[in-house]
C-alpha positions in Angstrom: -16.2 5.8 5.2 -18.7 7.1 2.3 -22.0 6.8 1.0 -22.4 5.1 -2.2 -25.9 3.2 -1.7 -28.6 4.8 -0.1 -30.9 3.1 2.0 -35.1 4.0 2.2 -35.9 4.6 6.0 -38.7 1.5 5.5 -36.2 -0.9 4.1 -33.8 0.0 7.0 -36.7 -0.3 9.7 -37.8 -3.6 8.0 -34.1 -4.9 8.1 -33.6 -4.1 12.0 -36.7 -6.5 12.7 -34.3 -9.0 12.3 -31.7 -7.8 14.7 -32.5 -7.3 18.7 -30.8 -3.7 18.9 -34.2 -1.9 19.5 -36.4 0.2 17.1 -35.2 2.7 14.7 -35.2 6.3 15.8 -32.9 8.1 13.1 -29.8 7.5 10.7 -27.7 9.4 8.5 -25.0 8.8 6.3 -21.3 9.2 7.0 -19.4 10.6 4.2 -15.7 10.3 5.0 -13.4 7.9 3.4 -13.8 6.0 0.1 -14.7 2.4 0.2 -17.7 1.4 1.6 -21.3 3.0 2.4 -21.7 4.0 5.9 -24.4 5.0 8.2 -24.9 6.2 11.9 -27.7 4.7 13.3 -29.8 5.5 16.9 -31.9 3.1 17.8 -34.0 2.8 21.1 -30.8 0.9 22.4 -28.0 3.0 21.4 -25.8 3.9 18.5 -24.8 1.3 16.1 -22.7 1.7 12.5 -24.3 0.1 9.4 -22.1 -0.7 6.5 -23.0 -1.8 3.1 -20.0 -3.5 1.8 -19.0 -2.2 -1.9 -16.1 -1.8 -4.5 -13.2 -3.9 -3.3 -15.0 -6.2 -0.5 -15.7 -9.2 -1.8 -18.9 -11.0 0.3 -16.6 -14.2 0.8 -14.2 -12.3 2.8 -16.8 -10.7 4.9 -16.5 -13.5 7.7 -12.4 -13.0 7.8 -13.2 -9.4 8.7 -15.9 -9.8 11.4 -14.3 -13.0 12.8 -11.1 -10.6 13.2 -12.7 -7.9 15.3 -14.5 -10.4 17.3 -10.8 -12.6 18.3 -8.9 -9.0 18.8 -11.4 -7.8 21.2 -11.4 -11.2 23.2 -7.4 -10.6 23.4 -8.0 -6.9 24.6 -8.0 -4.9 21.6 -10.6 -2.7 21.3 -12.5 -2.5 18.2 -15.9 -2.8 16.9 -18.2 -6.0 17.5 -20.5 -7.1 14.8 -24.1 -7.6 16.0 -25.8 -11.0 15.2 -29.1 -11.1 13.7 -31.7 -13.8 15.1 -30.5 -16.3 12.8 -27.1 -15.9 14.5 -25.4 -14.3 11.3 -23.0 -11.3 11.7 -23.9 -10.1 8.0 -27.3 -10.3 5.8 -28.1 -8.0 2.8 -30.0 -4.9 2.3 -30.4 -2.5 -0.8 -28.8 -5.5 -2.3 -25.5 -5.3 -0.6 -23.8 -7.3 1.9 -24.6 -5.6 5.1 -23.0 -5.5 8.8 -24.0 -3.9 12.1 -21.6 -3.1 14.9 -21.3 -1.3 17.7 -20.6 2.3 18.3 -17.0 3.0 19.5 -16.9 6.5 22.3 -14.2 8.4 20.5 -13.0 10.9 17.9 -10.3 10.4 15.0 -7.7 13.1 15.2 -7.6 15.6 12.3 -4.3 16.7 13.3 -2.5 14.0 14.9 0.4 14.8 17.6 3.5 12.8 19.0 1.0 11.1 21.6 -1.3 10.2 18.9 1.2 8.8 17.0 2.9 6.7 20.0 -0.9 5.2 20.8 -0.9 4.1 17.4 2.4 2.2 17.3 1.6 0.7 20.7 -2.1 -0.1 19.7 -0.8 -1.9 16.2 1.9 -3.8 17.8 -0.4 -5.3 20.0 -3.1 -6.2 17.2 -0.2 -7.8 15.6 0.6 -9.8 18.8 -3.4 -10.7 19.3 -3.6 -11.9 15.7 -1.1 -14.7 16.2 -3.4 -17.3 16.8 -6.2 -16.1 14.5 -7.1 -19.2 12.4 -8.6 -17.7 9.1 -6.3 -16.8 6.7 -6.9 -13.8 3.8 -4.0 -13.3 1.4 -3.8 -9.3 0.7 -5.1 -8.6 -3.0 -3.7 -5.2 -2.6 0.3 -6.5 -2.1 2.9 -6.1 -4.5 1.3 -8.7 -7.0 -1.9 -6.6 -7.1 0.0 -3.0 -8.0 0.5 -3.7 -11.7 -3.1 -4.6 -12.5 -4.6 -1.3 -10.3 -1.8 0.6 -12.7 -3.2 -0.8 -15.8 -6.9 0.4 -14.8 -5.9 4.1 -14.5 -2.8 4.1 -17.1 -4.4 5.8 -20.0 -5.3 8.7 -17.9 -2.7 9.2 -15.6 -1.0 11.9 -16.9 -4.1 13.9 -16.9 -3.5 14.3 -13.1 0.1 15.0 -13.3 2.3 14.9 -16.4 5.0 12.2 -16.4 3.1 10.4 -13.6 2.9 7.4 -15.8 6.4 6.8 -16.1 7.3 8.0 -13.0 5.0 5.4 -11.3 6.1 2.3 -14.4 9.6 3.1 -13.1 8.9 2.4 -9.5 6.6 -0.4 -10.0 9.4 -2.2 -11.8 11.9 -1.6 -9.1 9.4 -2.5 -6.2 8.4 -6.0 -8.1 12.1 -6.8 -8.2 13.2 -5.9 -4.5 9.9 -6.8 -2.6 11.0 -8.5 0.4 10.1 -12.4 0.5 11.2 -13.5 3.8 10.0 -11.1 6.7 7.6 -12.2 9.3 4.1 -12.6 8.5 0.8 -12.2 10.4 -2.7 -10.4 10.3 -2.5 -6.7 9.4 -4.8 -3.8 9.4 -3.8 -2.3 6.1 -5.7 0.9 6.5 -4.6 2.1 9.6 -5.3 5.9 8.9 -6.1 8.4 11.3 -9.7 7.9 10.5 -9.5 4.6 11.4 -8.4 5.0 15.1 -10.4 6.9 17.8 -9.3 8.9 20.9 -10.5 10.3 24.0 -8.0 13.2 24.3 -4.6 11.6 23.6 -5.9 8.1 24.9 -6.5 5.8 22.2 -10.0 4.5 22.5 -10.2 2.0 19.4 -9.4 0.7 16.0 -12.1 0.5 13.5 -12.6 -0.5 9.8 -11.3 -3.8 9.0 -12.2 -4.1 5.5 -8.5 -4.5 4.2 -7.4 -6.7 7.1 -5.2 -9.5 5.5 -2.4 -11.9 6.3 0.9 -10.0 4.9 4.3 -8.6 6.2 3.8 -7.3 9.9 6.3 -4.7 9.2 4.1 -3.8 6.1 1.6 -2.4 8.5 4.2 0.0 10.2 5.3 1.3 7.0 1.6 2.3 5.8 1.3 3.8 9.6 4.8 5.9 8.6 3.2 7.2 5.7 -0.1 7.9 7.2 0.4 9.7 10.4 4.2 11.2 10.2 3.8 13.8 7.4 2.7 17.3 8.2 -0.2 19.5 5.8 2.9 21.0 4.1 4.0 17.5 3.2 6.9 17.6 5.4 7.9 14.6 7.5 7.7 14.8 11.0 10.7 13.0 12.7 9.7 13.2 16.0 6.2 11.4 15.1 8.2 8.7 13.2 9.9 8.0 16.5 7.4 7.9 18.6 5.4 5.3 16.6 8.2 3.3 15.8 9.4 2.9 19.6 5.9 2.5 20.6 5.8 -0.3 18.2 9.0 -2.0 19.4 8.3 -1.6 23.0 5.6 -4.5 22.2 7.0 -6.1 19.5 10.6 -5.5 18.8 11.7 -5.8 14.9 13.9 -8.2 13.9 17.1 -6.8 11.9 15.7 -7.6 8.6 12.1 -5.7 9.4 14.2 -2.8 10.1 16.5 -2.7 7.2 13.6 -3.4 5.0 11.3 -0.5 6.5 12.2 2.2 3.9 11.5 -0.3 0.9 8.3 -1.0 2.7 7.0 2.5 3.1 8.0 3.0 -0.8 5.8 0.3 -1.5 3.0 1.3 1.0 3.1 4.5 -0.5 2.7 3.0 -3.9 -0.4 1.2 -3.0 -2.4 4.1 -1.7 -1.0 5.9 -4.5 -2.8 3.6 -7.1 -5.9 3.0 -5.0 -6.6 6.5 -5.2 -5.7 7.2 -8.6 -8.4 4.4 -9.6 -10.6 6.0 -7.2 -10.3 9.7 -8.3 -10.4 8.6 -12.3 -13.6 6.8 -11.6 -15.8 8.4 -8.7 -19.4 7.2 -9.2 -21.8 9.8 -10.1 -23.9 10.8 -7.1 -21.9 9.7 -4.5 -22.0 11.1 -1.6 -17.9 10.8 -1.3 -14.9 13.3 -1.7 -11.7 11.6 -3.7 -8.9 11.6 -2.0 -5.8 13.8 -3.6 -3.8 10.9 -5.0 -0.7 13.2 -5.5 -0.5 13.1 -1.9 1.4 9.9 -1.8 3.3 10.9 -5.0 5.0 13.3 -2.7 5.3 10.6 0.1 6.7 8.4 -2.4 9.4 10.8 -3.7 10.5 11.2 0.0 10.5 7.3 0.7 12.8 7.1 -2.5 15.5 9.2 -0.5 15.3 7.5 2.9 18.7 5.6 3.4 17.8 3.6 6.8 15.9 3.8 9.8 18.1 6.8 10.9 16.1 8.8 8.6 13.0 7.6 10.6 14.9 9.5 13.7 15.8 6.1 15.5 18.8 3.8 15.8 18.2 0.3 14.5 18.2 -2.1 17.0 18.2 -5.6 15.6 16.3 -7.3 18.1 14.5 -10.6 17.3 11.2 -10.7 16.2 
């Protein structure tokens, strides 16, 4: 989350007249994250999140994201629900941007995820994948393997200013991933951005999944690989096998992985590291002037990618391959 676009109080108050969520009492920008402009609203009826969609979010994709949240909630997955305005619309426009209001979920995201948090997110991710099986809308992933080379091209001229030699390192890895990316693994609805700041907990109990603007249809196990990178590294950049074991075992209890998915996990984790390395690079090199946002460190994902390049198999993540059918 972040704030790229300011919203004047009078404009927001006028915008809220088209909703039945009460009168505006207060609002403030939420500075975390890097993608959209987000505000916490307090009205006479409660708390809500206002999101102005920018950057990589196409307006035409909003029905997918917002309908998906409703679909998942109907099947028992705790996630925010979009508020409809008096015209029945789940989004409209504010400050020149597509804008939606969603209900506020109780909980906080874990700054230092523990083993219980990792198990919780593994279980929740598997349940989300299962709940998405009958979701009828389809959105291809623009940030899957075919989208990485164009991202690299946006940053290539300045990459070595971030770290000498980084250009050639990324170019070699892209060649490898493009030549070896799997084409026959189970597909479905994925979150594609399930970082700790997109998962709320009350104590060690998961209370909800948030922030779906990257949700799409792609390789299910790739979503698991994203979580391995996001949840299982320590602040000193070491990989925590205990956390990985908890996450993977909790996932497999809900949705067993196929032998092919398990064998591909190290490659998928390399791809997941590359995806976030590239988007962080582009963001790091192109922060809009005046944006209320702190760009995330792309070199964090260089270190994670180097680790994943040396993973031989599922045993390195602390578990024994099962080869169960998906």
